[in-house]
C-alpha positions as CSV (number, residue, x, y, z in Angstrom):
1,M,26.2,22.1,22.8
2,K,25.2,19.7,20.5
3,I,21.8,17.7,21.5
4,L,20.5,14.6,19.6
5,H,16.7,14.2,20.1
6,F,14.8,11.0,19.2
7,S,11.6,9.3,20.5
8,D,9.2,6.5,20.4
9,S,11.2,3.7,19.2
10,H,8.7,1.1,20.5
11,L,11.2,-1.7,20.8
12,G,9.3,-5.1,20.9
13,Y,6.6,-3.8,18.9
14,H,5.6,-6.5,16.3
15,E,2.8,-6.6,13.7
16,L,2.0,-8.9,10.7
17,D,2.5,-12.4,10.3
18,K,6.0,-12.3,8.6
19,L,9.2,-13.1,9.6
20,S,12.4,-11.5,8.8
21,P,15.5,-13.6,7.5
22,S,16.8,-14.2,11.1
23,G,13.4,-15.6,12.2
24,I,12.2,-12.5,13.9
25,N,8.9,-10.7,13.4
26,L,9.6,-8.5,10.5
27,R,8.1,-5.4,12.1
28,E,9.8,-6.1,15.4
29,Q,13.2,-6.2,13.5
30,D,12.4,-3.1,11.7
31,A,12.1,-1.2,14.9
32,Y,15.6,-2.6,16.1
33,D,17.0,-1.7,12.8
34,S,15.8,2.1,12.8
35,F,16.9,2.4,16.3
36,Q,20.6,1.1,16.1
37,K,20.7,3.5,12.8
38,V,20.2,6.4,15.5
39,I,22.6,5.1,17.8
40,D,25.2,4.4,14.9
41,I,24.9,8.0,13.9
42,A,24.9,9.5,17.5
43,I,28.4,7.6,18.0
44,E,29.6,8.8,14.8
45,L,28.4,12.6,15.5
46,Q,29.5,12.5,19.0
47,P,26.8,15.1,20.3
48,D,27.1,16.4,23.9
49,L,23.9,14.7,25.0
50,V,21.2,12.4,23.6
51,I,17.7,12.7,24.8
52,H,14.9,10.3,24.5
53,S,11.4,11.3,25.0
54,G,9.3,8.2,25.7
55,D,8.0,5.1,24.5
56,F,11.3,3.6,24.5
57,F,9.7,0.0,24.7
58,H,6.5,-0.8,23.4
59,R,5.3,-2.6,26.6
60,P,5.8,-2.1,30.4
61,S,7.2,-5.5,30.7
62,P,9.1,-6.2,27.6
63,A,10.1,-9.7,26.4
64,N,13.7,-10.7,26.6
65,R,14.8,-9.7,23.1
66,P,13.7,-6.0,23.1
67,M,15.1,-5.6,26.7
68,I,18.5,-7.1,26.1
69,F,18.8,-5.2,22.5
70,G,17.7,-1.9,24.3
71,L,20.6,-2.5,27.1
72,E,23.1,-3.4,24.5
73,Q,22.4,-0.1,22.6
74,L,22.7,2.0,25.7
75,S,25.8,0.4,26.6
76,R,27.2,1.4,23.2
77,L,26.4,5.0,23.9
78,S,27.9,4.7,27.4
79,K,31.1,3.4,25.9
80,A,31.4,6.3,23.7
81,N,31.1,8.6,26.4
82,I,27.6,10.1,25.4
83,P,25.2,10.5,28.2
84,I,21.5,9.9,27.3
85,V,18.4,11.1,29.1
86,V,15.4,8.8,28.8
87,I,11.7,9.6,30.1
88,A,8.9,6.8,30.5
89,G,6.1,7.2,28.2
90,N,2.6,5.8,28.4
91,H,3.6,2.6,26.8
92,E,6.3,1.8,29.2
93,T,4.7,2.9,32.4
94,P,3.1,0.2,34.5
95,K,-0.5,0.5,35.2
96,T,-0.2,-0.9,38.6
97,I,2.0,-1.0,41.4
98,F,2.7,-4.7,41.0
99,T,5.0,-4.1,38.0
100,S,8.2,-2.6,38.4
101,P,9.4,0.3,36.1
102,I,11.3,-1.1,33.4
103,L,13.4,2.0,32.9
104,K,14.8,1.3,36.3
105,A,17.2,-1.2,34.8
106,F,18.8,1.7,33.0
107,Q,20.3,2.9,36.2
108,T,22.8,0.1,36.2
109,I,24.6,1.5,32.9
110,P,26.9,4.5,33.5
111,N,26.0,7.6,31.4
112,V,22.4,6.7,31.1
113,F,19.9,8.8,33.2
114,P,16.3,7.3,33.2
115,I,13.3,9.3,34.6
116,F,10.5,6.7,35.3
117,S,9.2,7.5,38.9
118,Q,5.9,9.2,38.1
119,K,7.8,12.5,39.4
120,Y,9.4,15.5,37.8
121,E,13.4,15.2,38.0
122,T,16.3,17.2,36.8
123,F,19.9,16.5,35.8
124,E,22.6,18.8,35.2
125,F,25.4,18.5,32.6
126,G,27.6,21.4,32.8
127,E,25.9,24.7,31.4
128,L,22.5,22.5,30.7
129,V,19.9,21.3,33.0
130,V,17.6,18.7,31.5
131,H,13.9,18.5,33.1
132,G,11.7,15.4,32.6
133,V,8.3,14.7,33.4
134,P,7.6,11.2,32.7
135,H,4.1,9.7,31.8
136,I,2.3,9.7,35.4
137,N,-0.9,7.7,35.8
138,D,-2.6,9.9,38.2
139,D,-3.9,13.1,37.0
140,I,-3.9,15.0,40.4
141,L,-0.3,13.6,41.0
142,E,0.7,15.0,37.6
143,L,-0.4,18.3,38.3
144,E,1.3,18.4,41.4
145,E,4.7,17.3,39.7
146,M,4.0,19.9,36.9
147,D,3.5,22.6,39.8
148,K,7.6,21.9,40.5
149,I,8.6,22.6,36.9
150,Q,11.1,25.5,37.0
151,P,13.8,26.4,34.7
152,V,17.2,27.4,36.3
153,E,18.2,30.8,35.6
154,G,21.9,31.3,34.0
155,K,21.7,27.8,32.3
156,F,20.4,26.3,29.3
157,N,17.0,24.5,30.1
158,I,15.7,21.7,28.2
159,I,12.3,19.8,29.1
160,L,11.3,16.2,28.0
161,L,7.5,15.5,27.9
162,H,5.7,12.6,26.6
163,T,2.3,14.2,26.0
164,S,-0.1,15.7,23.5
165,I,0.2,19.4,22.9
166,G,-1.7,21.7,20.5
167,K,-3.9,18.8,19.7
168,T,-7.6,18.8,19.5
169,F,-8.0,14.9,20.0
170,M,-5.8,12.4,21.3
171,M,-4.5,9.1,19.5
172,D,-6.9,6.8,21.3
173,E,-4.0,5.1,23.5
174,Y,-4.8,3.8,26.9
175,G,-3.7,6.2,29.7
176,E,-2.3,8.9,27.2
177,K,-2.2,12.6,28.3
178,L,-3.2,16.0,27.0
179,Y,-0.9,18.6,28.4
180,P,-2.8,21.4,30.2
181,P,-3.1,24.4,27.8
182,E,-3.4,26.7,30.9
183,R,0.4,25.7,31.6
184,L,1.9,26.2,28.2
185,D,3.4,29.9,29.0
186,L,5.7,28.1,31.5
187,L,7.1,26.0,28.6
188,N,8.2,28.9,26.6
189,K,10.8,29.9,29.2
190,F,12.7,26.7,28.2
191,D,15.3,26.6,25.3
192,Y,13.9,23.6,24.1
193,V,10.7,21.3,24.4
194,A,11.7,17.7,23.4
195,L,8.3,16.1,22.9
196,G,7.3,12.5,22.4
197,H,4.1,10.6,21.7
198,W,3.2,11.9,18.2
199,H,4.8,9.8,15.7
200,N,5.7,12.3,12.9
201,F,8.2,15.5,13.2
202,Q,6.4,18.4,13.8
203,K,6.7,21.6,15.4
204,V,4.1,22.8,18.2
205,E,2.8,26.1,16.6
206,K,1.4,27.1,20.2
207,L,5.1,27.3,21.7
208,D,8.1,29.0,20.5
209,T,10.7,26.0,20.5
210,A,8.8,22.6,21.1
211,W,9.1,19.8,18.8
212,Y,8.1,16.2,18.3
213,S,10.9,14.3,16.8
214,G,8.6,11.5,15.7
215,S,9.0,7.9,15.9
216,T,12.1,6.1,14.5
217,E,9.6,3.7,12.7
218,R,6.4,3.9,10.8
219,M,3.7,2.2,13.2
220,S,0.7,2.6,11.2
221,E,-0.5,3.5,7.4
222,A,-1.2,6.9,8.6
223,E,2.4,7.5,8.7
224,A,3.2,5.7,5.2
225,K,4.2,9.1,3.6
226,S,6.2,10.5,6.9
227,E,10.1,10.2,7.0
228,K,11.3,8.9,10.2
229,G,14.5,10.0,11.9
230,F,15.6,12.4,14.8
231,C,16.4,16.1,15.7
232,L,19.9,17.7,15.9
233,L,20.1,20.9,17.8
234,E,22.6,23.5,18.9
235,L,22.4,25.3,22.3
236,E,24.0,28.8,21.9
237,K,23.6,31.8,24.0
238,G,21.5,34.5,22.5
239,K,20.2,32.2,19.6
240,K,16.9,30.4,19.3
241,V,17.1,26.7,18.8
242,L,16.0,25.5,15.5
243,P,16.3,22.0,15.3
244,E,17.3,20.0,12.1
245,F,15.4,16.7,11.3
246,V,17.7,14.2,10.2
247,A,15.9,11.3,8.3
248,I,17.0,7.6,8.5
249,P,16.5,4.9,5.9
250,T,13.3,2.8,7.0
251,R,11.3,0.2,5.2
252,N,9.1,2.0,2.6
253,W,5.2,1.9,2.9
254,V,3.3,2.4,-0.3
255,V,-0.4,3.0,-0.3
256,E,-2.2,2.4,-3.6
257,E,-6.0,3.2,-4.1
258,I,-8.0,1.8,-6.8
259,K,-11.1,3.9,-7.0
260,N,-14.4,3.1,-8.9
261,C,-14.0,-0.6,-8.9
262,N,-17.9,-1.0,-9.6
263,N,-17.3,0.7,-12.9
264,K,-14.5,-1.4,-13.7
265,S,-14.3,-5.1,-15.0
266,I,-12.3,-7.6,-13.0
267,T,-9.8,-7.8,-15.7
268,E,-9.3,-3.9,-15.6
269,I,-8.6,-4.2,-11.8
270,E,-6.2,-7.0,-12.1
271,T,-4.5,-5.1,-14.9
272,Q,-3.9,-2.2,-12.5
273,L,-2.5,-4.6,-9.8
274,Q,-0.4,-6.4,-12.0
275,K,1.6,-3.0,-12.9
276,L,2.5,-2.6,-9.2
277,T,4.9,-5.4,-9.7
278,Q,7.0,-2.8,-12.2
279,R,7.3,-0.3,-9.5
280,E,11.0,-0.1,-8.0
281,D,9.5,1.5,-4.6
282,L,7.7,-1.7,-3.8
283,K,10.8,-3.7,-3.6
284,D,10.8,-5.2,0.2
285,A,8.1,-2.7,1.0
286,L,4.8,-2.8,2.9
287,L,2.1,-2.3,0.4
288,S,-1.4,-1.4,1.4
289,I,-4.1,-1.6,-1.5
290,H,-7.3,0.0,-1.0
291,L,-10.2,-1.3,-3.4
292,V,-12.8,1.6,-3.4
293,D,-16.4,1.2,-4.2
294,L,-16.1,-2.5,-4.8
295,E,-19.1,-4.7,-5.5
296,P,-19.5,-8.1,-3.4
297,I,-19.3,-10.1,-6.4
298,Q,-16.2,-8.4,-7.3
299,S,-14.6,-9.1,-4.0
300,V,-15.3,-12.7,-4.5
301,E,-13.3,-12.9,-7.5
302,L,-10.6,-10.8,-6.2
303,S,-9.5,-13.1,-3.4
304,K,-6.3,-12.3,-1.3
305,R,-4.7,-15.3,-2.5
306,K,-5.2,-14.3,-6.1
307,I,-4.0,-10.7,-5.6
308,Y,-0.8,-12.0,-3.5
309,A,-0.2,-14.2,-6.6
310,M,0.0,-11.4,-9.0
311,I,2.2,-9.0,-7.2
312,S,5.8,-9.7,-6.5
313,G,8.1,-7.4,-4.8
314,P,6.7,-6.2,-1.5
315,A,7.6,-7.6,2.0
316,H,3.9,-7.5,3.0
317,I,0.5,-6.7,1.3
318,S,-2.5,-5.5,3.0
319,I,-5.8,-5.4,1.2
320,H,-8.7,-3.1,2.5
321,R,-12.0,-3.3,0.8
322,K,-14.5,-0.4,0.8
323,F,-17.8,-1.7,-0.7
324,I,-20.2,0.5,-2.4
325,V,-23.1,1.7,-0.5
326,T,-26.4,2.3,-2.1
327,E,-27.9,5.9,-1.6
328,T,-30.7,4.0,0.5
329,E,-27.9,2.4,2.8
330,K,-26.4,5.9,3.0
331,A,-29.5,7.6,4.1
332,G,-30.0,4.9,6.5
333,F,-26.7,5.3,8.1
334,Q,-26.6,8.9,8.1
335,S,-29.9,8.8,10.1
336,K,-28.7,6.3,12.3
337,S,-25.4,8.4,13.1
338,E,-27.5,11.5,13.5
339,S,-29.8,10.0,16.0
340,L,-26.8,8.7,18.1
341,V,-25.1,12.2,18.0
342,S,-28.6,13.6,19.1
343,L,-28.9,11.0,22.0
344,M,-25.3,11.6,23.2
345,K,-25.6,15.5,23.0
346,S,-28.8,15.1,25.1
347,F,-27.1,12.9,27.6
348,I,-24.2,15.2,27.9
349,S,-26.6,18.2,28.3
350,D,-28.7,16.4,31.1
351,K,-25.6,14.9,33.1
352,I,-23.2,18.0,32.9
353,D,-24.3,21.5,34.4
354,D,-21.4,23.5,33.2
355,E,-22.6,24.5,29.6
356,K,-18.9,25.2,28.7
357,K,-18.0,21.8,29.4
358,A,-20.9,20.1,28.2
359,S,-20.4,22.0,24.9
360,E,-16.8,20.8,24.7
361,L,-17.9,16.9,25.2
362,S,-20.7,17.4,22.6
363,K,-18.2,18.6,20.0
364,K,-15.7,15.8,21.1
365,A,-18.5,13.3,20.7
366,H,-19.7,14.5,17.3
367,Y,-15.7,14.4,16.4
368,Y,-15.7,10.7,17.1
369,F,-18.9,9.8,15.3
370,E,-17.7,11.7,12.4
371,I,-14.4,9.7,11.9
372,F,-16.0,6.6,12.6
373,D,-18.5,7.3,9.7
374,N,-15.9,8.4,7.3
375,G,-13.5,5.3,8.3
376,E,-10.9,7.4,9.5
377,H,-10.9,5.8,12.8
378,K,-9.1,2.7,11.1
379,N,-5.7,4.9,10.8
380,R,-5.5,5.8,14.4
């Protein structure tokens, strides 16, 4: 059996104050274009099944445009007699009972099998059983549903999950989950674990056949160098599943860093910026410019309007300024940070009797202070 696995399409996502030629938010349109490319390829390849491992929509109550677009694309698969199983991720799962699960609308389309009711469900397709655990808000209920997971003997078994596995930290998104590490052994009983939530294609090293297909569009500068696409896999008796990553064309995202600005004249910095116009990879791209060790007076002379005027080609330019910090300021920041870490560790130690748990929380607190100090939090 041939399976196409994709995830994290985030339909309805929009960012940047920039419109597409059709008058839609540029990044919202990019997400639609990427999604449609996957559907186009699926119809061409005619897999036995398509699976989507969560965050189909960017919000639990999507606007009309992403809703209509999503239904239209699923209808195309349905008309091509290609079944698809979709689980709900944290982005599209309502936080309260007052909002109906949006994936329920998918039940109106033949060959579309949504899993959204905050419970474990299965669907059978001949020799294959597809298991799914959608995002579940309640932690206790989630564990109760996980207790029901059981592969079917004599069949191929695939499980869809939208969670973090094998990570030491989370993505800082509301309601996201870490898969319980003590339950990992069960997942090795499945022929394939189709994961969603992390946006880059990657294998989970702690498991035999667990893969994140990644998102279909770049959602942040942290993904600028990552290709986007989907996984193709074959299920054959006696053979271990090894998915093939298939990249799709997406809008390029270029990150340009100009270091040691304090040791350069304004003319030298402007010359480096102007050279960017000559680069072919910047045409219609997203460009992130990082001006590092910038003096405040230099920043005044390098206004956004001035930089935009000297660089042609990109669809959008974002400018990030990292000002030079004196040794005195560095010492002050470090002292302040160390003081906050000490206070947090002391608080955790006082409030939590379990030494192991207190130690784990202290390490986590130290980690978050560290990524804030080095600026890494801006990429998360």
